[in-house]
C-alpha positions as CSV (number, residue, x, y, z in Angstrom):
1,M,72.6,142.6,-41.1
2,T,70.4,140.4,-39.0
3,M,66.7,140.2,-39.7
4,P,64.2,140.9,-36.9
5,R,62.9,137.9,-35.0
6,G,60.0,136.2,-36.8
7,V,60.8,137.6,-40.3
8,P,62.0,135.1,-42.9
9,K,65.7,135.2,-43.9
10,N,65.0,136.4,-47.4
11,G,62.6,139.0,-46.1
12,L,59.5,137.5,-47.8
13,W,56.6,135.8,-46.2
14,R,55.1,132.5,-47.5
15,G,52.6,134.3,-49.8
16,Q,55.1,136.8,-50.9
17,E,57.6,134.1,-51.9
18,S,55.1,132.5,-54.3
19,V,54.2,135.9,-55.8
20,A,57.9,136.8,-56.3
21,S,58.6,133.4,-57.9
22,W,55.6,133.9,-60.2
23,G,56.7,137.4,-61.2
24,A,60.2,136.1,-62.0
25,Q,58.8,133.7,-64.5
26,Q,56.6,136.3,-66.3
27,K,57.9,138.2,-69.3
28,P,56.5,141.5,-70.6
29,K,54.2,141.0,-73.7
30,P,53.2,143.5,-76.3
31,C,49.9,145.3,-76.1
32,D,47.2,143.8,-78.2
33,C,46.2,147.1,-79.7
34,G,49.4,147.2,-81.8
35,C,50.9,150.3,-80.3
36,G,54.3,148.7,-79.7
37,K,54.2,149.1,-75.9
38,F,54.6,146.2,-73.5
39,V,52.3,145.1,-70.6
40,I,54.5,144.7,-67.5
41,P,53.2,141.9,-65.2
42,Q,52.5,143.2,-61.6
43,P,52.1,141.2,-58.4
44,W,48.3,141.7,-58.4
45,H,48.1,140.2,-61.9
46,R,48.8,136.8,-60.4
47,S,45.2,136.5,-59.0
48,K,43.4,138.8,-61.5
49,G,45.3,137.8,-64.7
50,V,47.7,139.8,-66.8
51,P,45.7,142.3,-69.0
52,R,45.9,142.2,-72.7
53,F,46.2,145.9,-73.1
54,V,48.2,148.8,-71.6
55,H,46.0,150.8,-69.4
56,G,43.5,152.8,-71.6
57,H,44.5,151.1,-74.9
58,H,41.5,148.7,-74.9
59,A,39.3,151.5,-76.2
60,R,41.4,151.4,-79.5
61,V,40.0,148.0,-80.4
62,E,36.4,147.3,-81.2
63,H,34.6,145.1,-78.6
64,W,33.3,141.7,-79.7
65,N,29.8,143.0,-79.1
66,F,30.4,146.3,-80.9
67,K,27.5,147.5,-83.1
68,D,28.1,150.3,-85.6
69,V,24.9,152.2,-85.0
70,A,25.9,155.1,-87.2
71,A,26.2,152.7,-90.2
72,W,22.8,151.1,-89.3
73,V,21.2,154.6,-89.2
74,A,22.7,155.5,-92.6
75,E,21.5,152.2,-94.1
76,Q,17.9,152.6,-92.8
77,Q,17.5,156.3,-93.6
78,G,14.9,156.9,-96.3
79,R,13.6,153.3,-96.3
80,H,10.6,153.7,-94.0
81,R,7.4,155.6,-94.5
82,C,4.5,156.5,-92.2
83,H,1.8,153.8,-92.1
84,C,-1.1,156.2,-91.9
85,G,-1.0,156.7,-95.7
86,C,0.5,160.2,-95.8
87,D,3.7,158.8,-97.3
88,G,5.8,160.9,-95.0
89,P,9.4,159.7,-94.6
90,T,10.4,158.5,-91.1
91,V,13.6,160.1,-89.8
92,I,15.8,157.3,-88.3
93,L,17.6,158.2,-85.1
94,K,20.2,156.3,-83.1
95,R,17.8,155.5,-80.3
96,H,15.6,153.6,-82.8
97,H,18.3,150.9,-83.0
98,A,17.3,149.9,-79.4
99,T,13.7,151.0,-79.3
100,G,12.6,150.0,-82.8
101,I,11.6,152.1,-85.8
102,P,8.2,153.9,-85.2
103,Q,5.4,153.1,-87.6
104,Y,3.8,156.5,-87.5
105,L,5.0,160.1,-87.6
106,Q,4.4,162.4,-84.6
107,G,0.6,163.0,-84.4
108,H,-0.3,160.5,-87.2
109,Q,-1.2,157.7,-84.8
110,P,-4.8,156.3,-85.2
111,A,-7.4,157.1,-82.7
112,P,-7.5,155.0,-79.6
113,K,-9.9,152.0,-79.6
114,N,-11.7,153.2,-76.4
115,P,-14.1,156.0,-77.4
116,A,-14.0,159.3,-75.5
117,G,-16.8,161.6,-74.7
118,P,-20.5,160.6,-74.7
119,E,-19.7,157.3,-76.5
120,H,-17.7,156.0,-73.5
121,P,-19.6,153.5,-71.5
122,R,-18.8,155.3,-68.2
123,Y,-19.4,158.8,-69.5
124,V,-21.1,161.2,-67.0
125,K,-22.4,164.4,-68.5
126,D,-22.9,166.3,-65.2
127,R,-19.8,165.5,-63.1
128,S,-21.0,167.8,-60.3
129,T,-23.4,165.0,-59.3
130,M,-20.5,162.6,-58.7
131,K,-19.4,162.2,-55.2
132,P,-15.6,162.2,-54.6
133,R,-14.4,159.0,-52.9
134,A,-12.1,160.9,-50.6
135,A,-15.1,162.6,-49.0
136,A,-16.3,159.1,-47.8
137,T,-13.1,158.1,-46.0
138,F,-13.1,158.1,-42.2
139,S,-11.1,160.9,-40.6
140,P,-9.0,160.2,-37.5
141,E,-11.7,161.9,-35.3
142,T,-14.4,159.8,-36.9
143,K,-12.4,156.6,-36.3
144,R,-12.0,157.5,-32.7
145,I,-15.8,158.0,-32.3
146,I,-16.5,154.7,-34.0
147,F,-13.9,152.9,-31.8
148,D,-15.4,154.4,-28.6
149,T,-19.0,153.6,-29.8
150,H,-18.2,149.9,-30.3
151,G,-16.0,149.7,-27.2
152,G,-13.0,148.5,-29.2
153,R,-14.7,145.3,-30.2
154,F,-16.1,144.2,-33.6
155,A,-19.7,144.5,-34.3
156,W,-20.2,140.9,-35.5
157,C,-17.8,138.4,-33.9
158,R,-17.0,140.7,-30.9
159,C,-13.3,139.9,-31.1
160,N,-10.6,142.6,-30.8
161,D,-7.9,141.5,-33.2
162,A,-7.0,142.9,-36.7
163,L,-8.8,146.2,-36.3
164,Q,-10.5,147.3,-39.5
165,F,-13.0,150.2,-40.1
166,D,-15.9,149.3,-42.4
167,H,-18.6,151.3,-44.1
168,I,-22.0,149.8,-43.2
169,V,-23.4,151.2,-46.5
170,P,-20.7,150.8,-49.1
171,V,-19.2,153.9,-50.7
172,A,-20.2,152.6,-54.1
173,E,-23.9,152.7,-53.0
174,G,-23.7,156.2,-51.6
175,G,-22.3,155.5,-48.1
176,T,-20.8,158.5,-46.3
177,G,-17.9,158.9,-44.0
178,E,-20.0,159.8,-41.0
179,P,-19.6,158.0,-37.7
180,D,-23.1,156.4,-37.9
181,N,-22.1,154.7,-41.1
182,G,-19.0,153.0,-39.6
183,Q,-18.4,149.9,-37.7
184,L,-15.5,147.7,-36.6
185,L,-14.9,144.4,-38.3
186,C,-12.2,141.8,-38.2
187,A,-10.4,140.8,-41.4
188,N,-12.5,137.7,-41.9
189,C,-15.8,139.4,-41.4
190,H,-14.7,142.3,-43.5
191,W,-13.8,140.0,-46.3
192,W,-17.1,138.1,-46.0
193,K,-19.1,141.3,-46.0
194,S,-17.2,142.7,-49.1
195,G,-16.8,139.4,-51.0
196,V,-20.1,137.6,-50.6
197,A,-22.8,138.6,-53.2
198,L,-25.3,139.5,-50.5
199,D,-27.0,142.8,-49.9
200,Y,-25.6,144.6,-46.8
201,R,-29.2,145.0,-45.5
202,D,-29.7,141.2,-45.5
203,R,-26.4,140.8,-43.8
204,R,-27.4,143.2,-41.0
205,R,-30.7,141.5,-40.6
206,A,-29.0,138.1,-40.4
207,Q,-26.8,139.4,-37.6
208,R,-29.7,141.0,-35.7
209,P,-30.3,139.0,-32.4
210,Q,-33.6,137.2,-32.3
211,P,-36.0,137.9,-29.4
212,K,-36.1,135.2,-26.8
213,E,-39.3,133.3,-26.2
214,R,-40.9,133.7,-22.8
215,A,-41.1,130.6,-20.7
216,A,-44.6,129.4,-20.1
């Protein structure tokens, strides 16, 4: 029988020859789990390594990082009490091995440090007087009106880059989302207006053009 043109005489390519010679040198070895079966070397084991166990037998042997959580739960059970003073026993669960043993029973935690109700520093008795922040945002129609009013240019530097809509009167000071309370500012002017500790009325007066003196 003659081999086709281009095929080696022994029918094996260069890579296949090395794999075949490697497989001929390997011998089956017993499974490390002690079942008595043998691990048969395969061609793909040449690059990945011959496994220690027959497929599926690795689960019979404890991993090097194995932790007997059940034994830990049995050891810790009955050794921990609630820290609130009720002397209630803490039931140890398997998840506590990873998350830690809780100090208090359910509902026995101390009151939070931040007071609630009238004692809170930002408590407001009549919440109907509070203005929702969402009501002061500019709607798409309001933004279009502001844009047309300013001609697409910023109110201060008169540039037309990095478009940002700004509240002339800040929302924290009672500013509304009406078109007359909006203006166009660039990123730098908006940052300066919001970041500098200067009243917005003073900033508007500083930007107001001064009247020109008449020539004599």
